[in-house]
N, C-alpha and C positions, 0 to 999 in steps of 0.2 A: 642250399637248403631245400628239402623236398616241399612241394606245394601241398596244401591240405586239399584232399579230394573226398568229399562227402556225397554219397548218392542216396536218393530216395526212389524206391521202387513201389509202384502202385499197380496192382492188377487191374486190367481193363474190364469194367462192368462185371466184377468177379462172380457174383451169384448167378447172374443171367448167363454168363459165359460157361459156367459149370453146367447149367441146365442144357445149354446147346450141345454140350458133349453127349448128353443123354438123348437129346431130340435134335439131331443135326438137320432134319428137314425144316426146322424153324429158322435156320440161318437166313439173314436178310429181312426178316419180318419183325414188326414191333412186338416185343414180348415183355410182359410185366410179371414180376414175381412178388407175391405177398398176399395180404388179405386172407380170405378163406378159399383160395383157389383149390380146385380138385385135380388130382392126378389124372392125366388123360387115360381114357379107356379105349381099347381097340374095338372096332365094330365087327360084324360078322365076317367081313372080308379081311380082318387083321389090320385095317387102317386105323391109326390113332385119331380120335376125335378130341379136339381141344376146346376148353371153355374160352369164351370171349368176354371182354370187359363189358360189352353192352348188356350182358345178362347178369351182371353183378348187382347184388342188393345187400345193404348192410354197411356197418362201420368197418374200419380197417385202413391200413396205410400201405403204400408201396414200399417194398423192401429194396428193390432195385429194378432197373429196366434196361433193355438193350439200347444201343445208340439210335436205332431206328425209332424206338418209342420216345427217346429223349428229344429227337428232332421234332416230335409232335407236341412237346411241352411237358411230358411226363417226367417226374424226377422222384428220387427216394424221399420218403417221409411225407409225400403228398397223399391226401385222402383218396381212397379208392373211387369214390363216387365222382370226384373231380377228374381223376384220371380217365374214368369211363366216358366223361363228357368230351375230353380232349382226344381220346383214341379209342372209340367204341369197338373197333374191330381188332384191337390188340389181343394177342393170346395171353391168357391168365394161367400162371402156374403157381403151385404152392411152394413155399420155402422149405428146403431140406438142409437144416443147419449141420447135421452130422456129416453129410456129404461135403459141405463147404469147408468144414474143419479138416476133413481128410485131405482135400486139395490144398488147403492152407499149409498143412504140414509138408506136403510134397514139394510145393514151390520153395518153401524156406530151406528145406534140406538140399534142394538143388542149388540154390544160391550159395549155401554154406560150403559147397564143394569148391567154389571159386573164391568167395569173399567171406571168410569166417567171422569177421567182426561185424555182427548184426545186432541192431536194436529192433525188437519186435514191437510194432505199434498197433497191432490189431490183426484181424483175420486176413486182411488183403493188402497190407502195406508194411514196409520195413525201411529202416535206414541202414546204410552200410558205410564203413570207413574204408575207402579204397587206397588210402595214402601209401600203405606199405605192401599192397598186393603186387606181386611181380608183374612188371610191364606197365603198370598204371602211370608211372612218371615218364615213360619214354615218349619222345617225339616221333611222329610218323609223317613222312612226306612233307616236311616243313611245318607241320602243325604241332605246336608244343603240347596240345591236349589230345593228340592222335592216339596215344596209348590208352588214355581214359575212355575214349570213344570205342576203341576195339574191345576193351574190357566190358563196357556196358553192353555192347552187342553180343559178346560171348555169354554174359549172364542172361540176356534176353533169350538167346537160342537155347541155353540149358534149361530154362524154365519151360519153354515150349516143348522140348524133348521129354521132360519129366511129367508134364501135365496136359499138354495139348492146348494150353492157354497162352494168351498174349499179355504183356505187361508194358508199362511205360516207365522210363527211367530218366531222372534228372541228376546231373553231376555238376557240382559247384563247390566253392570253398566252405559252405556251411549248410546246416539242415534247413534253415528257413528258405534260402534260395533254391535248394534242391527240391523241396516240396512244391514250390511254385513252378519250377521248370518241368517237373514230371507231368504236369497237367497241361502243358502248352501244346503238345502235338499228339494228343490221344486220338485213337488207340494205336498202340505199338510204336510210340515215339521215343526217341532218344535226344535229349537236349543237354549239351555240355556247355557251360557258360562260366565266365569270370565276372568280377566286379566291373570290368570295362564294358560288359554287355548290358549293364543296368539301363542306361538311357534308351537303348533301342528295344530291348526285349521285355524289361520289367516295368519301367516307369509308365508306359501307356496303359497298363492294366488297371482295372478298378481297384481301389484301396481295399475293398472287401475280399479280394483274392488272397491277401496275406493271412496265413493261419494265425488266428488270435484276434482278428478284427471281426467281431460278430455283427449281427444285424443292427443292434442298438448303437454300437460305436460307429458303424458305417453310416447310419442315418444321421448321427450327430455330426460326423465329419462332413457329410453332404450339406447339412444345414449351415455349416461354417464355410461352405464353398470349396471343399476339398473332395474331389471325386476320384482322382487317379492316384496311383502310388507316386508318380512324379510330382504331383501337386503336394502330396504329403511330404515328400523329400524336400520340397522347396519351402515348407513352413518353418518358421523360427522355432528352435528347440525350446526356448524358455516360454514362448507363447503356447506351445503344445502342453508343456508342464502346467501352465496356468489354467488351461482348459480342461485337462484330463487328470491332473495330479502328478506328483513327482515320479512315481514308478511307471505308470502306464504311459504318461506323456513322453518320458524319455525313451521308453521302449518303442513307441510309435515312430519316433524320429530315427532311432537305430534301425528298426525293421525296414523302413522306407529306403534307407541307404545300404541295405543288405548286410548289416552287421549282426553277427550271431556267433558266439563262442561256445555254444553248448556242445559237449562231447557226445559221441555215439556211445550210449550206455547199453552194455550187453545183457544186463539183468536188472529188472525193476520189480521190487516187491509190490504186489497189489495192495491197495488200501482197503478194498472191500470186495465182497461177492454179493451180487444181487440178481433177482429175477422179478419181472413185473409183466402184467398182461393188461391189454385194453379190451374191454368187453364189446361184443357185437351190438349189444343193447345195454342201456343203463339198468343196473340191478339195484333193487331195493333191499336195504339191510335186513328188513324183517320179512317181507314177502318172498324174497329170493335167498333166504338164509341158507337153505340146504345147498343151493348152487354155489353161493359164495364160500360156504364152508369147505366144499370139495376143492374149489380153486385155491383157497388159502392153504389148505393142506398140501396140495400139489406144489405150490410155490416153495413152501418150506422144505419139502422133499427134494426139489430141484436144487435149491441153495445148498442143502446138506450134501448132495451128490457132487456138486461143483467143489465144495470145500474138500471133501475126501479125495477127489481126483487131483486137485492141485496141492494137497498136502498141508492144509491150513485148518485152524480153528479160530474162533473169534469171540471177543468179550462184549461187543456192542451189537445188539439186535434192534432192527428198526422196521417200521412199516411206512408205506407211502400210499396215499389215497387221493384220487381226483374225483370230484363230484360233477353233477350234470351242469354246473355253472363254470366248469373248468377251474375250480378252486382246488389247489393242491395243498395237502396237509401231510407232514411227516412227524413221526414220534420215534424216539430211540430209548433204549434201556441198556445200561451198562451193568454187566454181571460181575460177580466176584471171581468166577473162573471161566475160561473159554469153553465154548461148546462147538460141536460139529455135527451132532445127530439131529435128525428131523424133529423128534419129539420135543427136545429141549428148545430148539429154535421156535417151534410152534407155540410153546408155553410162553416164552419171552415175547414173541411177536403178538400173541393174544393179549398179554398185559399192556403192550403199547396201544393196541386197538381200544382197550377200555378207557384210554385217555382222550379218545377222539369222539366228539359229539356226532353220532351217525344219524343225521336228520334228513339227508337228501339221498337221492339215488346216486350210485357210484358208476363211474365209467372206467376207472383204472384202479388196480390193486398191486402193490409190490412189497417184497420182503427183502431185507438187506442184513448182512452180517459184516461188521467192520472190526477195527482194532485187532487185526489178524496177527497170529503168531504160529510158529511151528509147534506141533505137539511136544510137550515136555519143556518148553521155554517159558511158559507163563507161571505165575505164582499158584501154588496148590491150595487155594481156598476151596472149601467144600460146602457150597450152598447151591441148591437147585434154583433156577430162575423162576420167579413168580411163585404163586401159591398152587401146588399141584392139585389141590382140591377144588380150585376154581376154574371152570372151563372158559376158554377165551370166547369172544364173540364169534359168530358165524359157525358155531359148533352145530353140526347137523342134529 
């Protein structure tokens, strides 16, 4: 019987690596992408001049960083001001998501030439089922997994040929272990493992390395004296169920033992489409009404564009707000018929805003459309969302 071979491919420092293709002179330097970075401008002699973190002021978060910046303690989702304190001389570049999406499509197309059974997990990572790919099950030089190693190496080479970028690949019997292994020897690593490798390769790792154990669960496990995956594997299954509930407790036990039967799913319908933005300064609902109105309209337009590009419309429109106390509020409205145009989304989102007491300055605003369907699949009710004669809040 053929062994199950599931691979996880993760692009190495993807956004930063794409930027280094454009600015190769920055290789080997700490580089941070995000915040309100400005594109480098050439001086009179044609030499590019780059912004540095020590000159950064304002809010914003790190989108990604090169491994040299990570070595200084900078990581994605970190506040830019904290990153500036850790790596003041790091180069700061703006994010270019159109360019990242272009390279994402390139690397996925390159992989598909070798391994067509792909589950798309985001802009920079995929799962692959290699079980039936020619050569994957072959032994090489006495190594029963030699064929899988050569296949992973071939995929890695093909990605570099197509994009100029490096990736790391984990190949194991399932998705959970493969995601763990793809992160073990970054950048440019290939790790092929079986359940027999759990004690040496997986169990010494922190429990938080398992995808699905977040900060709160990790902190609770640590309070219970469980720090590593091996310690979690050694915990009694029923005790874990008693501590974390039937579903999550049983999953924790299974995950620590490397058990995961999830298939590689080649297509997944999205549940929603959303856009949000964090402001550089807190905005007042009344004093900054014109600015908020323009941002609100742009978010609705971006969501509408995303829906059209992906071929969806949705019946549930919602908003998300976070105030200056970091309190997050969401409101949703379900419509009788699905919408995909910006004006209808804005009317419905505006109706949601009217249900939020806007008493404090805002630091984040988001718009979401859910309950998605393909055009023509939803019931043909004919009611416009909200009252077309009532302008939503933030109207300039």
